[in-house]
MIRO-400546 format. One line per 5 residues: number of its first residue (from 1); their letters; for each residue y, x, z of N, C-alpha, C, O. Coordinates in steps of 0.2 Angstrom, whole numbers. Layout:
BEGIN
NUM) A) Y X Z Y X Z Y X Z Y X Z ~ ...
***
This chain:
BEGIN
1) XXXXX) -6 4 0 0 0 0 6 4 0 6 10 3 ~ 11 2 -4 18 6 -4 23 1 -1 23 -5 -2 ~ 27 4 3 33 0 6 39 4 7 38 10 8 ~ 45 1 7 51 4 8 57 1 6 57 -5 3 ~ 63 4 8 69 1 6 72 4 -1 72 10 -1
6) XXXXX) 74 0 -5 78 2 -11 85 -1 -11 86 -7 -11 ~ 90 4 -11 97 1 -11 99 1 -18 99 6 -21 ~ 102 -4 -20 105 -5 -26 113 -4 -25 116 -7 -22 ~ 115 2 -28 122 4 -28 125 5 -35 121 5 -40 ~ 131 5 -35 135 6 -41 142 4 -41 144 2 -36
11) XXXXX) 145 4 -47 152 2 -47 152 -6 -47 147 -9 -48 ~ 158 -9 -46 159 -16 -46 157 -19 -53 158 -15 -58 ~ 154 -24 -53 152 -28 -59 147 -24 -64 146 -26 -70 ~ 143 -20 -60 137 -17 -64 131 -22 -65 127 -21 -69 ~ 131 -27 -61 126 -32 -61 121 -31 -56 115 -33 -56
16) XXXXX) 122 -28 -50 118 -27 -45 115 -34 -42 109 -35 -40 ~ 120 -38 -41 118 -45 -38 114 -49 -42 109 -52 -40 ~ 115 -49 -49 111 -52 -53 104 -50 -54 99 -53 -54 ~ 104 -43 -53 97 -40 -53 93 -42 -47 87 -43 -47 ~ 96 -42 -41 93 -44 -35 90 -51 -35 85 -52 -34
21) XXXXX) 95 -55 -38 92 -62 -38 87 -63 -43 82 -67 -42 ~ 87 -59 -49 81 -59 -54 75 -57 -51 70 -60 -52 ~ 75 -51 -47 69 -49 -44 66 -53 -39 60 -54 -39 ~ 70 -55 -34 68 -59 -28 66 -66 -31 61 -69 -28 ~ 69 -69 -36 67 -75 -38 71 -81 -35 69 -87 -36
26) XXXXX) 76 -79 -31 80 -84 -28 88 -82 -28 88 -76 -28 ~ 92 -86 -27 99 -84 -27 101 -82 -20 103 -86 -16 ~ 101 -75 -19 103 -73 -12 110 -70 -12 114 -71 -7 ~ 113 -68 -18 119 -65 -19 123 -69 -24 121 -71 -29 ~ 130 -71 -22 133 -75 -27 135 -70 -33 135 -64 -32
31) XXXXX) 137 -73 -38 138 -69 -44 145 -72 -48 146 -78 -48 ~ 149 -68 -50 155 -70 -54 157 -64 -59 154 -59 -58 ~ 161 -66 -63 164 -60 -68 170 -56 -65 172 -52 -68 ~ 171 -58 -58 177 -54 -55 174 -48 -51 168 -48 -48 ~ 177 -42 -52 175 -36 -48 175 -37 -41 179 -42 -38
36) XXXXX) 171 -34 -37 171 -34 -30 169 -40 -27 171 -43 -22 ~ 164 -44 -31 162 -50 -28 158 -50 -22 159 -53 -17 ~ 153 -45 -22 149 -43 -16 153 -40 -11 156 -34 -12 ~ 153 -42 -5 157 -39 1 152 -37 6 154 -34 11 ~ 146 -39 6 141 -38 12 135 -34 9 133 -34 3
41) XXXXX) 131 -32 14 125 -29 13 120 -35 13 120 -39 18 ~ 116 -36 8 112 -42 7 104 -39 6 103 -36 1 ~ 100 -42 10 93 -39 9 89 -45 6 90 -51 7 ~ 85 -43 1 80 -47 -2 73 -44 -2 73 -38 -5 ~ 68 -47 0 61 -44 1 57 -47 -5 56 -53 -6
46) XXXXX) 53 -42 -8 49 -44 -14 42 -41 -12 41 -35 -11 ~ 37 -46 -12 30 -44 -11 26 -43 -17 27 -46 -22 ~ 22 -38 -17 17 -36 -23 10 -36 -21 9 -35 -15 ~ 5 -36 -25 -2 -35 -23 -3 -28 -20 -7 -28 -16 ~ 1 -23 -22 0 -17 -19 6 -14 -15 6 -8 -14
51) XXXXX) 10 -19 -12 15 -16 -8 21 -21 -7 20 -27 -9 ~ 26 -19 -4 32 -23 -3 38 -19 -4 39 -13 -1 ~ 43 -21 -7 50 -18 -8 55 -22 -4 56 -28 -5 ~ 59 -19 0 65 -22 3 71 -20 -1 74 -14 0 ~ 74 -24 -5 80 -22 -9 86 -24 -5 86 -28 -1
56) XXXXX) 91 -19 -6 97 -20 -2 103 -20 -7 104 -15 -10 ~ 106 -26 -8 112 -26 -13 118 -24 -9 118 -25 -3 ~ 122 -20 -12 128 -18 -9 135 -19 -12 134 -20 -18 ~ 140 -19 -9 147 -19 -13 147 -14 -18 145 -8 -17 ~ 151 -15 -23 153 -10 -28 157 -4 -25 161 -5 -21
61) XXXXX) 155 2 -27 159 7 -25 165 8 -29 165 9 -35 ~ 171 8 -26 177 8 -29 182 12 -25 181 13 -19 ~ 188 13 -27 194 16 -23 197 10 -19 200 6 -21 ~ 196 11 -12 198 6 -8 205 6 -7 209 11 -6 ~ 208 0 -7 215 -1 -6 217 -5 1 223 -5 3
66) XXXXX) 212 -8 4 213 -11 10 207 -9 15 202 -6 13 ~ 208 -11 22 203 -10 27 197 -13 25 191 -11 25 ~ 197 -19 22 191 -23 20 188 -19 14 182 -18 15 ~ 191 -16 10 188 -12 4 185 -6 7 180 -4 5 ~ 188 -3 12 185 3 15 179 1 18 174 5 18
71) XXXXX) 178 -4 22 172 -7 25 167 -8 20 161 -7 21 ~ 169 -11 14 164 -12 9 161 -6 6 155 -6 5 ~ 165 -1 5 162 5 2 158 9 7 153 12 6 ~ 160 9 14 156 12 19 149 8 20 144 11 21 ~ 149 1 19 143 -2 19 138 0 13 132 1 14
76) XXXXX) 141 1 7 137 3 2 134 10 3 128 12 2 ~ 138 15 6 136 22 7 131 22 12 126 26 12 ~ 132 18 18 127 18 23 120 15 21 115 18 23 ~ 120 10 17 114 8 14 110 13 10 104 13 10 ~ 114 17 6 111 22 2 108 27 6 103 30 5
81) XXXXX) 112 29 11 109 34 16 103 32 20 99 37 21 ~ 102 26 21 96 24 25 90 22 20 85 20 23 ~ 91 22 14 86 20 9 80 25 8 81 31 9 ~ 74 23 6 69 27 4 71 29 -3 68 35 -6 ~ 74 25 -7 75 26 -14 82 23 -16 83 17 -14
86) XXXXX) 86 26 -20 92 23 -22 91 20 -30 89 24 -34 ~ 93 14 -31 93 12 -38 100 11 -40 104 7 -38 ~ 103 16 -44 110 17 -46 111 12 -52 108 14 -58 ~ 114 7 -51 115 2 -57 121 3 -61 126 4 -58 ~ 120 4 -67 126 6 -71 126 1 -77 121 -1 -80
91) XXXXX) 132 -1 -79 133 -6 -85 133 -1 -91 137 3 -93 ~ 127 -2 -95 126 2 -101 131 0 -107 131 3 -112 ~ 134 -6 -106 137 -9 -112 145 -6 -112 148 -7 -117 ~ 147 -2 -107 153 1 -107 153 8 -106 148 11 -103 ~ 157 12 -109 157 19 -109 157 22 -101 160 19 -97
96) XXXXX) 153 27 -100 153 30 -93 160 34 -92 162 37 -97 ~ 162 33 -86 169 37 -85 169 40 -78 164 42 -75 ~ 175 41 -76 176 45 -70 173 41 -64 171 44 -59 ~ 173 34 -64 170 30 -58 163 32 -58 160 32 -52 ~ 159 32 -63 152 34 -63 151 41 -60 146 42 -57
101) XXXXX) 155 45 -62 155 52 -60 156 53 -53 152 56 -49 ~ 160 49 -50 162 48 -43 156 46 -39 154 49 -34 ~ 153 41 -42 147 38 -38 141 43 -38 138 44 -33 ~ 140 46 -44 135 52 -44 136 57 -39 132 60 -36 ~ 143 59 -39 144 64 -34 143 62 -27 140 66 -23
106) XXXXX) 144 56 -25 142 54 -18 134 54 -17 132 55 -12 ~ 131 51 -23 123 51 -22 121 59 -22 115 60 -19 ~ 124 63 -25 122 70 -25 122 73 -18 119 79 -17 ~ 126 71 -13 127 73 -7 121 72 -2 121 74 4 ~ 116 68 -5 110 66 -1 104 68 -5 104 69 -11
111) XXXXX) 98 69 -1 92 71 -4 88 65 -6 82 66 -8 ~ 90 59 -6 87 53 -7 86 53 -15 91 53 -18 ~ 80 52 -17 79 51 -25 83 45 -28 83 40 -24 ~ 85 46 -34 90 41 -37 86 39 -44 85 43 -48 ~ 85 33 -44 83 30 -51 89 27 -54 93 23 -51
116) XXXXX) 91 29 -61 96 26 -64 94 20 -68 89 20 -71 ~ 97 14 -66 96 8 -69 101 6 -74 107 4 -72 ~ 100 7 -80 105 5 -86 104 -2 -87 100 -4 -91 ~ 109 -6 -84 109 -13 -85 113 -16 -91 117 -12 -94 ~ 112 -22 -93 115 -25 -98 114 -23 -105 118 -23 -110
121) XXXXX) 107 -20 -106 105 -18 -112 105 -23 -118 104 -22 -123 ~ 105 -30 -115 105 -35 -120 111 -35 -124 112 -38 -130 ~ 116 -31 -122 123 -31 -126 123 -25 -131 128 -24 -134 ~ 117 -21 -131 117 -15 -135 112 -15 -140 107 -19 -139 ~ 113 -12 -146 108 -11 -150 104 -5 -148 106 0 -145
126) XXXXX) 97 -4 -150 93 1 -148 96 8 -150 95 13 -146 ~ 98 9 -156 101 15 -158 106 18 -153 107 24 -153 ~ 110 13 -150 116 16 -146 113 17 -139 117 21 -135 ~ 107 15 -137 104 17 -130 102 24 -129 103 27 -124 ~ 99 27 -134 96 33 -134 102 39 -132 100 43 -127
131) XXXXX) 107 39 -135 113 44 -133 115 43 -126 117 47 -122 ~ 115 36 -124 117 35 -117 112 38 -112 114 41 -107 ~ 106 37 -113 100 40 -109 101 48 -109 100 51 -104 ~ 102 51 -115 102 58 -115 108 61 -111 108 66 -108 ~ 114 57 -112 120 59 -108 118 58 -100 121 63 -96
136) XXXXX) 115 53 -98 113 52 -91 109 58 -89 110 60 -83 ~ 104 60 -93 99 65 -91 103 72 -90 101 75 -85 ~ 108 73 -94 112 79 -93 117 79 -87 120 84 -85 ~ 119 73 -84 124 72 -80 121 72 -72 125 74 -68 ~ 115 71 -71 113 70 -64 105 70 -64 102 68 -69
141) XXXXX) 102 73 -59 94 74 -59 91 67 -57 88 67 -51 ~ 92 62 -61 88 56 -59 81 57 -60 79 60 -64 ~ 77 54 -55 70 54 -55 67 50 -60 62 51 -63 ~ 71 44 -62 68 40 -68 75 37 -71 80 36 -67 ~ 74 35 -77 80 31 -80 76 25 -83 72 26 -88
146) XXXXX) 78 19 -81 75 13 -84 81 8 -86 85 6 -83 ~ 80 7 -93 85 2 -96 83 -5 -94 77 -7 -95 ~ 87 -10 -92 85 -17 -91 91 -21 -93 96 -19 -94 ~ 89 -28 -93 94 -33 -93 93 -38 -87 88 -42 -88 ~ 97 -38 -82 96 -42 -76 97 -49 -78 94 -54 -75
151) XXXXX) 101 -50 -84 103 -57 -86 97 -61 -89 95 -66 -87 ~ 93 -57 -94 88 -61 -97 81 -58 -95 76 -60 -97 ~ 81 -53 -90 74 -51 -88 71 -45 -91 66 -43 -89 ~ 74 -43 -97 71 -37 -101 70 -31 -96 74 -28 -93 ~ 63 -29 -96 61 -23 -93 61 -23 -86 60 -18 -82
156) XXXXX) 63 -28 -83 64 -29 -75 57 -28 -72 57 -25 -67 ~ 52 -30 -75 45 -29 -72 43 -22 -72 40 -20 -67 ~ 45 -18 -77 43 -11 -77 47 -8 -72 45 -3 -69 ~ 54 -10 -71 58 -7 -66 55 -7 -59 55 -3 -55 ~ 52 -13 -58 49 -15 -51 43 -10 -50 43 -8 -44
161) XXXXX) 39 -9 -55 34 -5 -54 36 3 -53 32 6 -50 ~ 41 5 -57 44 12 -56 46 13 -49 44 18 -46 ~ 50 8 -46 52 8 -39 47 8 -34 47 12 -29 ~ 42 4 -35 36 3 -30 32 10 -30 30 12 -25 ~ 31 13 -36 27 19 -37 30 25 -33 26 29 -30
166) XXXXX) 37 25 -32 40 30 -29 42 29 -21 44 33 -18 ~ 39 24 -19 40 22 -12 34 25 -8 29 27 -10 ~ 36 27 -1 30 30 3 25 25 4 26 19 4 ~ 19 27 6 14 23 8 15 20 15 18 23 19 ~ 13 14 16 14 11 23 12 3 22 12 0 17
171) XXXXX) 12 0 28 11 -7 29 17 -11 27 23 -8 29 ~ 17 -17 25 23 -21 24 27 -21 30 25 -22 36 ~ 34 -21 29 39 -21 35 40 -28 37 43 -29 43 ~ 39 -33 33 41 -40 34 35 -45 32 31 -43 28 ~ 34 -51 36 29 -55 34 30 -58 26 35 -57 23
176) XXXXX) 24 -60 24 24 -62 17 29 -67 15 31 -67 9 ~ 31 -72 20 35 -77 18 43 -76 19 47 -80 19 ~ 44 -69 21 51 -67 23 55 -65 17 52 -62 12 ~ 61 -68 16 65 -67 10 71 -63 11 73 -58 8 ~ 75 -65 17 81 -61 18 83 -62 25 80 -66 29
181) XXXXX) 87 -57 28 89 -58 35 96 -61 36 98 -62 41 ~ 99 -64 30 105 -67 31 104 -74 34 100 -78 32 ~ 109 -76 39 108 -83 42 111 -88 37 114 -87 32 ~ 110 -94 38 112 -100 34 119 -100 33 122 -102 28 ~ 123 -99 39 130 -99 39 133 -94 33 138 -96 30
186) XXXXX) 130 -88 32 132 -84 28 132 -87 20 136 -86 16 ~ 126 -90 19 126 -93 12 131 -99 11 133 -100 6 ~ 133 -102 16 138 -108 16 144 -104 14 148 -106 9 ~ 146 -99 17 153 -96 16 153 -93 9 158 -93 5 ~ 147 -90 7 147 -86 1 147 -91 -5 150 -90 -10
191) XXXXX) 144 -97 -4 144 -102 -10 151 -105 -11 153 -106 -16 ~ 154 -106 -5 161 -109 -6 165 -103 -9 169 -105 -14 ~ 164 -97 -7 168 -92 -10 167 -91 -17 171 -89 -21 ~ 161 -92 -19 159 -91 -26 163 -96 -31 165 -95 -36 ~ 164 -102 -28 167 -107 -32 175 -106 -32 178 -107 -37
196) XXXXX) 177 -103 -27 184 -100 -27 185 -95 -32 190 -95 -36 ~ 180 -91 -33 181 -85 -38 180 -89 -45 184 -86 -50 ~ 176 -94 -46 175 -97 -52 182 -101 -54 183 -101 -60 ~ 186 -104 -50 191 -108 -52 198 -105 -51 203 -108 -53 ~ 198 -98 -49 205 -95 -48 205 -89 -52 200 -86 -54
201) XXXXX) 211 -86 -52 212 -80 -57 217 -75 -54 220 -77 -48 ~ 219 -70 -57 223 -65 -55 222 -62 -48 216 -60 -47 ~ 226 -62 -44 225 -58 -37 222 -63 -32 219 -61 -28 ~ 222 -69 -34 220 -74 -29 212 -73 -27 211 -74 -21 ~ 208 -72 -31 201 -71 -29 200 -66 -24 195 -66 -20
206) XXXXX) 204 -60 -25 203 -55 -20 206 -56 -14 205 -52 -9 ~ 211 -60 -13 215 -62 -7 212 -67 -3 215 -69 2 ~ 206 -70 -5 203 -75 -1 197 -73 2 193 -69 0 ~ 196 -77 8 189 -76 11 188 -83 14 192 -88 14 ~ 181 -84 16 179 -90 18 176 -90 25 172 -85 26
211) XXXXX) 178 -94 30 175 -94 37 172 -100 38 175 -106 37 ~ 166 -100 41 162 -106 43 165 -108 50 163 -104 55 ~ 168 -113 51 171 -115 57 166 -119 61 166 -119 67 ~ 162 -123 58 157 -128 61 151 -129 57 152 -131 51 ~ 145 -128 59 139 -129 55 135 -134 59 132 -132 65
216) XXXXX) 134 -140 56 130 -145 60 123 -146 56 123 -147 50 ~ 118 -146 59 111 -147 56 111 -154 54 115 -159 57 ~ 107 -156 49 106 -163 46 105 -168 52 101 -167 57 ~ 108 -174 52 107 -179 57 101 -183 55 98 -181 51 ~ 100 -188 59 94 -192 58 94 -196 51 89 -199 49
221) XXXXX) 100 -196 47 101 -199 41 101 -193 35 102 -195 29 ~ 99 -187 38 99 -182 33 105 -179 30 106 -176 25 ~ 111 -180 34 117 -178 32 119 -171 36 120 -172 42 ~ 120 -166 32 123 -160 35 130 -159 35 133 -161 29 ~ 134 -158 40 141 -157 40 143 -150 41 141 -147 46
226) XXXXX) 147 -148 36 150 -141 36 157 -141 36 160 -145 32 ~ 160 -137 40 168 -136 40 170 -129 39 168 -125 43 ~ 173 -128 34 175 -121 32 183 -120 31 186 -125 29 ~ 185 -114 32 192 -112 31 192 -107 25 188 -102 25 ~ 196 -108 20 198 -104 15 204 -100 17 209 -103 17
231) XXXXX) 203 -93 18 209 -89 20 213 -86 15 210 -84 10 ~ 219 -87 15 224 -83 10 229 -79 13 230 -80 19 ~ 233 -75 10 238 -71 13 245 -74 13 249 -72 17 ~ 246 -78 8 253 -81 7 253 -88 6 249 -91 4 ~ 259 -91 8 260 -98 7 259 -100 0 257 -105 -2
236) XXXXX) 262 -96 -5 262 -97 -12 254 -98 -14 253 -102 -19 ~ 250 -93 -11 243 -94 -13 240 -100 -11 235 -103 -14 ~ 242 -102 -5 239 -108 -2 241 -114 -7 237 -119 -8 ~ 247 -114 -9 249 -120 -14 245 -120 -20 243 -125 -22 ~ 244 -114 -23 239 -113 -29 232 -116 -27 229 -120 -31
241) XXXXX) 230 -114 -22 223 -115 -20 222 -123 -19 217 -126 -20 ~ 227 -126 -16 226 -133 -14 227 -137 -21 224 -142 -23 ~ 232 -135 -25 234 -138 -31 238 -144 -31 239 -147 -25 ~ 239 -147 -36 244 -153 -36 239 -159 -34 234 -160 -36 ~ 242 -162 -29 239 -168 -26 231 -166 -23 227 -170 -23
246) XXXXX) 231 -159 -22 224 -157 -19 219 -156 -24 213 -156 -22 ~ 221 -156 -31 216 -156 -36 211 -150 -36 205 -150 -37 ~ 214 -144 -35 211 -138 -35 205 -137 -29 200 -136 -31 ~ 208 -138 -23 203 -138 -18 197 -143 -18 192 -142 -16 ~ 199 -149 -21 194 -154 -22 189 -152 -27 183 -153 -26
251) XXXXX) 191 -148 -33 186 -146 -38 182 -141 -34 175 -141 -35 ~ 185 -136 -30 181 -131 -27 176 -134 -22 170 -133 -22 ~ 178 -139 -18 174 -143 -14 168 -146 -17 162 -146 -14 ~ 169 -150 -22 164 -154 -26 159 -149 -28 153 -150 -27 ~ 161 -143 -32 156 -139 -35 152 -135 -29 146 -135 -30
256) XXXXX) 155 -134 -24 152 -130 -18 147 -135 -15 141 -133 -13 ~ 149 -141 -14 145 -146 -11 138 -148 -15 133 -148 -12 ~ 139 -148 -21 133 -149 -25 128 -143 -25 122 -144 -24 ~ 131 -137 -25 126 -131 -24 123 -131 -17 117 -129 -16 ~ 127 -133 -12 125 -132 -5 119 -138 -4 114 -137 -1
261) XXXXX) 120 -143 -7 115 -149 -7 108 -146 -10 103 -148 -8 ~ 109 -143 -16 103 -140 -19 100 -134 -14 94 -134 -14 ~ 104 -130 -11 102 -125 -7 98 -127 -1 92 -125 0 ~ 101 -132 2 98 -135 9 93 -141 8 90 -143 12 ~ 93 -143 2 89 -149 0 90 -155 4 86 -158 7
266) XXXXX) 97 -156 5 99 -162 9 106 -164 8 109 -160 4 ~ 108 -170 10 115 -172 8 120 -168 13 118 -166 18 ~ 126 -166 10 130 -162 13 137 -165 13 140 -167 8 ~ 140 -165 19 148 -167 19 151 -160 20 150 -157 25 ~ 156 -158 16 159 -152 16 167 -153 17 170 -156 13
271) XXXXX) 169 -150 22 177 -151 24 180 -144 23 178 -139 26 ~ 185 -143 18 188 -137 17 195 -137 19 199 -142 17 ~ 198 -132 23 204 -132 25 207 -125 22 203 -120 22 ~ 213 -125 19 216 -118 17 221 -116 22 226 -120 24 ~ 220 -110 25 224 -107 30 227 -101 28 224 -97 24
276) XXXXX) 233 -99 30 237 -93 28 235 -88 34 237 -90 40 ~ 233 -82 33 232 -77 37 235 -71 34 231 -67 31 ~ 241 -69 36 245 -64 33 241 -57 34 239 -55 39 ~ 240 -54 28 237 -47 29 230 -47 32 228 -43 35 ~ 226 -52 31 219 -53 34 215 -47 32 210 -45 35
281) XXXXX) 216 -44 26 212 -39 24 213 -32 27 209 -28 27 ~ 218 -32 32 219 -26 36 218 -28 43 219 -24 47 ~ 216 -34 45 215 -36 52 207 -35 54 203 -38 52 ~ 206 -29 58 200 -27 60 196 -33 63 190 -34 62 ~ 199 -36 68 196 -41 72 194 -47 67 188 -49 68
286) XXXXX) 198 -49 62 196 -55 58 190 -52 53 185 -56 52 ~ 190 -46 51 185 -43 47 178 -43 51 173 -45 48 ~ 179 -42 57 173 -42 61 170 -49 62 164 -50 61 ~ 175 -54 63 173 -61 63 169 -63 56 165 -68 56 ~ 172 -60 51 169 -62 44 162 -58 43 160 -59 37
291) XX) 160 -55 47 154 -51 46 154 -45 42 149 -43 39 ~ 161 -42 42 162 -36 37 163 -30 42 164 -25 39
***
């Protein structure tokens, strides 16, 4: 039996969360086209006939501008240091640049083996892939390079076998039915935040957070009541998020409620309030409360 931790690291928008969801077979991490969507360490466990892999999705490694972003990058690096194997996820559809070099430099400071996962190959023709692989071989001593598409599943099964083969021998770390260590409140906040990301643009997606104020288990009629606050930094952002006659926050709430009902398999009452918390991304106490 093989078992161990595989940390998925890389730049923002490389597709780490999409890959985690694809491998585990359920939506553990929210996904959007906005950079820095993932803010937390997210564990997903996958069992195989000959072993178990504990995948750890991490925030994208980037130049931090706020205390929140510093914590995000620290979370990613700590997960990499504690792993048995690192899966460095790179967007193969865009040219490699200084950001990729920076990530490789960080990985080079550890003796943990690194597998390069060239994601989004569905956007490339095969003739364009070979030079990318050759350049990657010359840039860093990767133990393996595996091209995949997390979106359509191309080569993901081979990636899983490559990762499993390189893990140490050992008994499973978690029971067969264990999937993640995240509590239900985490998924409530993340699903609401995903809808905020989907319906907003410019700076607003990065200036928002979601706090679960009250979580009530389903009553005898099967109704779960959830009360959440969407935090913004300025009154002008609050006005945009609420929208004319409350239209925007209603759209967010409706979309989030539908997904929460699918997630919990029960009816959901969702109450959303928009609150201004100036400079919340610099507030250590609030970041602690948000689980960051």
